[in-house]
C-alpha positions in Angstrom: 2.4 -20.4 18.3 -0.4 -22.8 19.4 -3.7 -22.2 17.5 -5.7 -21.0 20.6 -2.9 -18.5 21.6 -2.8 -17.3 18.1 -6.5 -16.7 18.0 -6.4 -14.8 21.2 -3.5 -12.7 19.9 -5.4 -11.9 16.8 -8.6 -10.9 18.6 -6.6 -8.6 20.9 -4.3 -7.1 18.3 -6.1 -7.3 15.0 -7.3 -3.8 14.9 -4.7 -2.0 17.1 -2.6 -0.8 14.1 -5.7 0.3 12.2 -7.0 2.3 15.1 -3.6 4.0 15.6 -3.4 5.0 11.9 -7.0 6.2 11.3 -7.2 8.3 14.5 -4.3 10.3 13.1 -6.4 11.1 10.1 -9.8 12.0 11.6 -11.3 12.5 15.0 -13.0 9.1 15.2 -15.1 8.3 18.3 -15.0 4.9 20.0 -18.3 4.0 18.4 -17.0 5.0 14.9 -13.9 2.9 15.4 -16.0 -0.1 16.4 -18.2 0.5 13.3 -15.1 0.6 11.1 -13.8 -2.6 12.6 -17.1 -4.3 11.9 -16.7 -3.4 8.2 -13.3 -5.2 8.0 -12.5 -8.8 7.1 -9.2 -10.2 8.3 -7.3 -12.1 5.6 -4.0 -13.9 5.5 -2.5 -14.2 2.0 0.7 -15.8 0.8 3.6 -14.3 -1.0 3.1 -13.4 -4.7 -0.7 -13.4 -4.3 -2.6 -11.2 -6.8 -5.0 -8.8 -5.0 -5.8 -6.7 -8.1 -5.3 -7.8 -11.7 -5.2 -5.6 -14.8 -8.6 -5.1 -16.4 -10.7 -6.1 -13.4 -12.7 -3.6 -11.4 -11.2 -3.2 -7.9 -13.6 -4.2 -5.2 -11.5 -3.9 -2.0 -9.1 -1.7 -0.1 -6.4 -3.3 2.1 -4.9 -2.2 5.4 -1.6 -3.9 6.0 -1.2 -5.3 9.4 1.9 -7.3 8.3 3.5 -7.7 5.0 4.6 -5.9 1.8 2.5 -5.1 -1.3 3.7 -4.0 -4.8 1.5 -1.8 -7.1 2.7 -2.1 -10.7 1.7 -1.5 -14.3 2.1 -4.4 -16.8 3.5 -3.1 -20.1 4.7 -5.1 -23.1 5.7 -8.1 -21.1 7.4 -6.0 -18.4 6.2 -4.8 -15.0 6.7 -1.2 -14.0 6.7 -0.7 -10.2 4.5 2.3 -9.1 4.8 2.0 -5.4 5.6 -0.4 -2.5 3.3 -0.5 0.6 4.5 -1.7 4.0 2.7 -2.1 7.3 0.2 0.5 8.5 -0.8 1.7 5.1 -3.9 1.3 3.0 -3.3 -0.1 -0.5 -5.4 -0.6 -3.5 -5.7 0.5 -7.2 -7.3 3.8 -6.1 -8.6 5.1 -9.5 -10.3 1.7 -10.2 -11.8 1.5 -6.7 -13.2 5.1 -6.7 -14.5 5.0 -10.2 -15.4 1.3 -10.3 -13.6 1.0 -13.6 -11.2 -1.6 -15.0 -7.8 -1.3 -13.4 -4.7 -0.4 -15.4 -2.6 -1.5 -12.4 -1.9 -4.8 -10.5 -1.4 -5.2 -6.8 0.4 -8.2 -5.4 2.0 -9.4 -2.1 5.7 -9.6 -1.9 5.6 -11.3 1.4 3.1 -13.5 3.3 0.7 -10.8 4.5 -2.0 -10.1 7.1 -4.6 -7.7 5.8 -7.7 -6.0 7.0 -10.0 -5.9 3.9 -12.8 -3.3 3.4 -15.1 -3.9 0.4 -16.2 -1.0 -1.8 -19.7 -1.5 -0.6 -18.7 -1.3 3.1 -16.6 1.8 2.3 -19.6 3.5 0.8 -21.7 2.5 3.9 -19.0 4.0 6.1 -19.1 7.3 4.2 -22.9 7.5 4.9 -22.4 6.4 8.5 -20.2 9.4 9.5 -18.6 12.4 7.9 -15.4 11.5 9.8 -15.0 8.5 7.5 -15.2 10.9 4.6 -12.5 13.0 6.2 -10.4 9.9 6.7 -10.7 8.8 3.1 -10.0 12.3 1.8 -6.7 12.5 3.8 -5.6 9.1 2.6 -6.3 10.2 -1.0 -4.5 13.5 -0.4 -1.4 11.6 0.9 -1.5 9.4 -2.2 -1.7 12.4 -4.4 1.3 14.1 -2.6 3.4 10.9 -3.0 2.5 10.7 -6.7 3.4 14.3 -7.2 6.8 13.9 -5.5 7.5 10.8 -7.6 6.6 12.7 -10.8 8.7 15.7 -9.8 11.7 13.5 -9.0 11.5 11.9 -12.5 11.4 15.4 -14.1 14.0 17.2 -11.9 16.4 14.6 -10.5 19.1 12.4 -11.9 18.8 8.6 -11.3 21.4 8.9 -8.6 19.5 11.7 -6.9 16.3 9.7 -7.1 18.1 6.7 -5.5 19.5 8.8 -2.7 16.1 10.3 -2.0 14.5 6.9 -1.9 17.1 5.6 0.5 16.4 8.5 2.8 12.6 8.2 2.5 12.1 4.4 2.3 15.2 2.7 3.8 13.2 -0.5 4.6 12.5 -1.1 0.9 16.1 -2.0 0.5 15.8 -4.7 3.1 12.6 -6.3 2.0 12.0 -5.6 -1.8 13.9 -7.3 -4.6 16.4 -5.0 -6.3 14.9 -5.3 -9.8 11.5 -3.9 -8.4 13.3 -1.0 -6.9 15.2 -0.3 -10.1 11.9 -0.4 -12.0 10.4 2.2 -9.5 13.4 4.4 -10.1 13.1 4.1 -13.9 16.5 2.5 -14.3 17.8 -1.0 -15.1 19.0 -3.3 -12.3 22.6 -3.0 -13.7 22.4 0.8 -13.4 21.1 0.5 -9.8 24.0 -1.7 -8.9 26.5 0.8 -10.4 24.9 3.7 -8.5 25.1 1.8 -5.3 28.7 0.9 -5.8 29.6 4.5 -6.8 27.9 5.9 -3.7 29.4 3.3 -1.3 33.0 4.0 -2.5 
């Protein structure tokens, strides 16, 4: 795409996904949407780019226009996948961002990605600008809590095969875009075990 056409495309479409997502969370007015957009910075980042590193204080939250991000814990030379974020989701190390404390997690891109970036400072300004932004943030945090609760419950109650089947039903796109060893890590099994489960279910 020629550069001028791409710039025109970006200007017209940069915020359309963000608008669609946040207006499902809170009754934002046109002026509030314009304000939110003014707090965002558009950023293109390559595959395998570190957005958050272990031990650093998280300063940004990312809305994914295009791409795939992986949240993980480093542990004894291994990486334990906590979640995968695709388009139209906010991603960050939430505990580190909200508490402004060193992160135990890492966040990286698995694909070339196009992000709308909101700094911690601008997020705090938005909270003061309108109570609707507080509602929006609360609902994002609530959804993250619900997802975390479901993942924990599945680890406690389900077999690895049941966890796999639930993940296929809930997140089929992961299996098209995410390397299998990351999915195995998320499920709490080895890549070999994941391969065996897939073969057993497909036969």
